N, C-alpha and C positions, 0 to 999 in steps of 0.2 A: 436084672432089668432096670433097677435103679441107676446103676453105673452106666448102662447103655443110654438111658434117657439123659443123664448128666453129659456124656460124651456128645450126644446129638446136639444138645443145647449149646455146648461150647463151639461145636463145628459151625452151627448156623450163625452164631454171633460173630465168629471170625470171618465167615464169608460175607456177612452183611457189612462189616467194617471195611473189607477190600472193595466192595461195590460202592460204598459211599466215598471212599477215597478216590477211586477211578472216576466217579461222577463229578466230584469237585475238581479234579484235575482237568477233565474235558471242559467244564464250565470256565475255568481260569484261562485255558488256552483259547477258548472261543472269545472271551472278553478281550484278551490281549490282541488277538487277531483283528477283532472289530476296531479296537483303539488305534492300531497301526494303519488300518485301512482309512480311517477318518483322517489321521495325520497325513497320510500320503495324498488323500483327496484335497486337503487344505493346501498343501505345498503345490499340488498340481494346479489348483485354481489360481495361485499366485503367479504362475508362469505366464509370459506374454503370449498373446494369441499368434498362431502361425509360426512359432519358434523364432520370433524376432529377438535380437539382442538389445539389452539395455545398457547404455554407457554410464560410466561415473560422471555425474552431472556437476559442472561448475559453471556459474553464469559468466557471460562476457562482460567486460568492463568497457563501457563507452564514455570517454571523458566529456563532461559538459562544461566544466570549469577548468581554469588553469591556475597554477599557484602564482602568487604574487612575486615580483622580482626580489623582494626582501627575503623570501624563503625559497631560494633555488636549491633543488636537490639533484645531484648528478646521477647518472645511470649506474656508475660504480658504487656510489654510496647506497643506492637502493638494493643493488645485488649483494652488497657486503652484510646488510642487515638480515639475519638468518632466521629470526623468530617466526615470522609468517611462513617462510619457506619450509622450515622443519615441521611446523604444525600441519602444513599441507601435505608434505611427503609422508608423515606418519599416518595421517588420516587416510591417504590414498592407499598405502600399503595395508592398513587395517581392513579397508573395505574390499580391496582386491583379494585378500586372503580369505574373507568370510562370504564373499558374494558368489552366487551361482552363475552370474553373467560376466562375460569378459569385458575388459576395459577397452574402450574405442577412443584412441587419442585423436581421431579425425573428426569427432563430433563437433557440431557447431557450437556447443556450449564450452568447448575448450579452444577452438581456433581463435587466434588473436594476433595482432601485429602491434609493433611498437607504437604507442600513442604519440602523436605529434603535439608537443607542447607549443602552444601559439600565444604570444604575448602581444600587448598593444604595440610594441616596437616593430615597425616593418622590417628593419634590418635583421633583427634577431629572428623574426618569423621566417625570412628567406633562408637564413643560415641553418636553421633547425629542420626546415622542410627538405633541404637538399642533403641531409645527412644520410649515409648509406645504411642499409639494412641487410643482414645476412640471414637468408632462410636456411632451412636444412639443419645444420649442426647447431644453430642458435635457437632452435625451437624450444628446447627444455629451458634455456635461460629466459627466453621471452615469456614462456608460461609461468615460471616462478616470479618473474617480474609483474606479471599480470595479477597473480594471487597476492603478491605483497601490497599492490595498489588497492586491491579489493578489501583487504583487512585493515589497511592503515590509511584512511583519508586524512588529508591535511586539516589542521585545526582552523586555519584561516584560508579562505579562498577569495578570489577576485574575479570579477566578470571580465571577459575579453572584449575588446572594442572600446570606443570612446564615449559609451552611453553613461549618462549621469543618472544616479539613483534620486528619486524625488525626496527621499529622506525617511525619517522614522518618527513615530509617535509613541509615547508612553501613557498607558492607561491602566488604572487599577479598578477592580470590580470586587464586590462581596455581597452576600446575601444574608440579612438578619431575619432568621426563621421566626422569632417570637413576634415580630411586628409585620412579617411578610413584606419587607422592603428590599429593593436592590439599590446599591450605592455605586455610582459610576463617577470616578475621578479622572479627569483629563489633566495629566501632569504637565507634560511639555512636549515640544518637537525639537528634533535635532537634525543637522545636516541638510536643511532645506536649500533648494536651489534658488539663489537670490540674484535678481538682475539689478545692478547698481544704478542704472540709468532710470529706473522707475521707482516712484514712491507709492507703496501699496500697504494695505492693511490685510490682515489674515485672520480667519476664524474657522471654527469647525461646525458643521451641521451634522447631527447624529440622528440615527434612526434605530429604534428597537423594532424588529421585524416579527412582532406578535401579530395574531390574526387581525387586530386593529392597530396598525403601526403607530408608534409614538415617536414624535419628532422633537428635537430640542437643539438649541445653539448656544455656543459660547460667546463671550464678548469679543470684540475685534481688538487685535493687537498690532503693533508695528511689525512689518515684515522684516525679520532678520533670519540669519542662518539658524539660530537657536532661539526659540520662543517659549516662554513659560506661561502656563495658563493656570494651573492649580485651582480648577473649578469642579465642584462636586454636584451631582444631580441624583435626586432620590425619587423613586417611583414605587408605588404599592402594587405589586403583581405577584402571582403565584409562582413558586419555584418551578413546578412542572411546566408551566407555560413558557417560562424563560428558558429553561434547558433545551427546549426545542426550537429556539429562535437564535438570532445573531445580532450583534451590535455593528452597525455600518457607520464609519466615520468618513466624512467628506471634507477635505481641505478646500476652503473657498477663499479666493482672493478678491479684493475690492479696490478697484483703481480707476474711477469709482465704480465701474460696472462689475457686477458680481460674476465670478467664473469659478467652476469646480476644477481645481488644479490636480488633485490626486485623491485617492480614496483607499481605505483598507477595511477588512472585515474581521471581527473577532467572534468566533463561536462561543456561545454560553453554555455548551454541553457540560463543562466541568465546573460550573458556578456552584458555590458553596459558602458556608459561613466564614471560611478563612479568606482573608483578602489576598488576591493574587495580582501580581504586576506583570504586564505584558508590553513588550517592545514590538510594535507592528511595522512592517515595511510598507511604505505608502507606494501605491501602484497607479498606473494611468487610469483615469475614470472609465467605468464600463457603462454602456448604454442599456444593458439589460438587467432587470432585477432578478432574473432567474439564476445569475451567476452566484447568488447568495444561498441557493439550495445546496444540500449536502446529501450524499448517497453512501450507504453503509454496505460494503462488500467484503466477502471472504473468498480467498482463493486456495486451491489445493493442487499440487502437482503430483500425478501418479504415473511415474515413468514405466512401471511394470505393465500396466494396461495401456500406456501410450495415450493418455488423455489429461486434460486440465478441467478441474471442477471449479465453478464459480457460482457462489450463492448470493442472490440478491436479497439482502436483509431488510433494509428500510430506507426511507428518505424523510428528511425533515426540513423545516423552514421553507415549505412549499409556498408559491405565491397564491394569494387568494383570488377568487374568481372576480373578474370585472363586471360580470352580469349576474342577475338574480338566478340564473340557471347554474345548476351544479356541474362540476367538471370531474373528470376521472384522470388518473395518472397510470402510466405503465412504463416499463423499461425495455429497450431493445438491446440485445447483446450480439455482437458479431466477432468472429475470429478470422484473422488475416494471416496468411502464411504464403511465402514465396511471392509476395506482392498481389495475391489474389484473395477474394472473399471466399472462405471455405464454408463456414456454418453461420446461420443467423437464427436466433431464437428470441422469444418475447414472453414477458410476464403477463399475467392477467390484469385487467384495468380495475383499479380501486379508487374509491372516494377518499379524500383526505379528511382526517379528523384532528382538529387542532394543528393544522399545518403539517401533519404526519401521515405516512403510509407505511404499512408493514406487509411485505410480500412473503418472505421466508421461502423463496423458490430456488431450486438448485438446477443448474444447467451443467451438462458434461459435453466437452468439446474434444472430439477424437482427433489426435494430431495426425496429419498425413505423413509426417516423417519426423523423427527425433534429431535428424542431422541439420534442420533448418530452424531458425528462430521464428517465433510467432508473436502476435500482439492481439489484444482484445480492445474492442471499442464498445462502450456502453453509453446509450443516450436515453435521457429522460423526456417523456412526451406528456402532454396534456391534451384533453379532448372534451368537448361538450356536445350537447345534443344539436346545436346549430352551428357549431365551428368544427372545422376539420382539425386533424391532429397538428400540434404545434411542438416543435423541439425546443425544449427549455434549456438544455445544456448537455455536455458530454464529458466522459472520462476516457482516457486512453491509458491502458495498462501495458507496459512493455519497457524494454531497456531504452527505447528512444522517446519515451513519454516526456511532454514538456513539464509535467508536474513532478516535483521532487518527491512528494508522498507516494505517488504512484510508482515511480522508479523503485523506491525502497521496498514497497510491498512486493513488486515483482522480483527484485533481487532476493528477498527473503524467501519467497515461494520456490524459486528455482534453486537456491542454495540448500534448501531443507525439504527434500521430497517427503510426501505423506504428512506434512505439517500444515495445519489450517491457519492461515494468516488473515486476519480481519483488520479493517481500517475504515475510517470515515474520509470522504474526499468531497471538496467543494467542486461544483460543476464549472467547467470552462464554457465560454460562449460557443454556440453551435457553429 
C-alpha cells in the first residue's frame, strides 16, 4: 500500500508538470500572437489612405539669385563634381530598397528643368535663354544637376538687375545682467549710395520697440560712402522685456530737410551678456510698424498621410493699442495648391502680454495631390471692441516665397519628411 501511494504521488506530480508546461506554452503563443497583431496594426496605420502611393520626396530648386560673373560655373563642371550626385544616388537606392512604396519619378517634387542663368548683361542673357534643352534622355542628368545645386549653394551671390543696395550698418549689442543694462553701439555704415551733386548730412534714429518705445539719435555726420559713428547708448531695461522686442534703425538724411532714406531691424531675441556684432542690410523704409512683429512657426511634412502640419507657436513685438481699449490678436492660415485656395483655418483670439501672444495651436492641411506643389499663407490680425479686424502682416511659406528664411524652412521641411522644423519670421507688409 505504501508503494502504491508513492507511485500515485509520482504520477500526479508528473501530470501536473505537463499541465503547467502546456499552460505556459499556450500563454507564450497567445502573447506572441497579440504582439504580432499589434505590430501589424501599427504598420497598417502607417499605410496611406485609399492605397495611394508615396513618392521619394526631393524639393524643387527655383533660382532666386544668379552667380556673379567673376564666379562663372559651366554645366560640364557642375556635372563632373560627383559628391552630391553620389550622395543622392546612394540615399535614393537605400530608401528604395527599404521603402514599402514605389518611387515615382514624375512627381512634382522631382520634376525640374535647366535653370536659366540670367546676368545683368543683356547680350549674355539672350544667348543663355536661347540655349537648347534636351528632354527625355537628359532627364537623369538634369535631375542630378538639380540635386547638385540644392546641396552646394554658391558662397557669394549677386542680385540680377541694375538695382543698387542702400548699404549696410554695423551694430554691437550686449546686456549686463548685474546692473540690468543694455549697451547698443552703432559702429559704422558702408556702401551707402552717395549722390555727388548733393551735400548732405546723415544720422540714425533708433527705436527700441518695448511696450513704451524708446527713441534715440546719433550725431550728424558728413554723407560719404562709408561713415563711422562709434556711438554707444545705454538703457536700464529688463532682459525679458528686451528679448521680446527689436531694435529699429532708420537712416535719415538732412539736406537740410530731414528724410528717412533706409531702415533695418535687429531682433533682440538672442540678446545676452556676450557682445555680438551684426551687419544689417539697409532696406527701403516701411510705412507700417507691424512689419517689425515676428511669428514663430513649426512645419512638418507627412507624405504617408498626405498632409502638412503647421503649428502656430507664438508672436512677439506686437504693436501696442492706440486706444485705451484692449485688442486681441489671431492668425489665419491658408493653403494654396494648383492656384486655388484649398483650406482656410484660424487660431483663437488672444490678448497680448508684454507684446507677446502664445497660441500653441496645430493645423493639419490635407494635400489634394502629392504631384503638385503647394504653399501656405499666414496672416496676423488685430481686433478691438470698436474696430474691425486689421491685417498687420503676412508670411508666405513655399519655394516661391520672397523671404529667404521662409524658403529655407520650406526646403528643410520638404527634404526631411517627418521632421519638425521651427523658425521665427518677421512679417511682411499685407
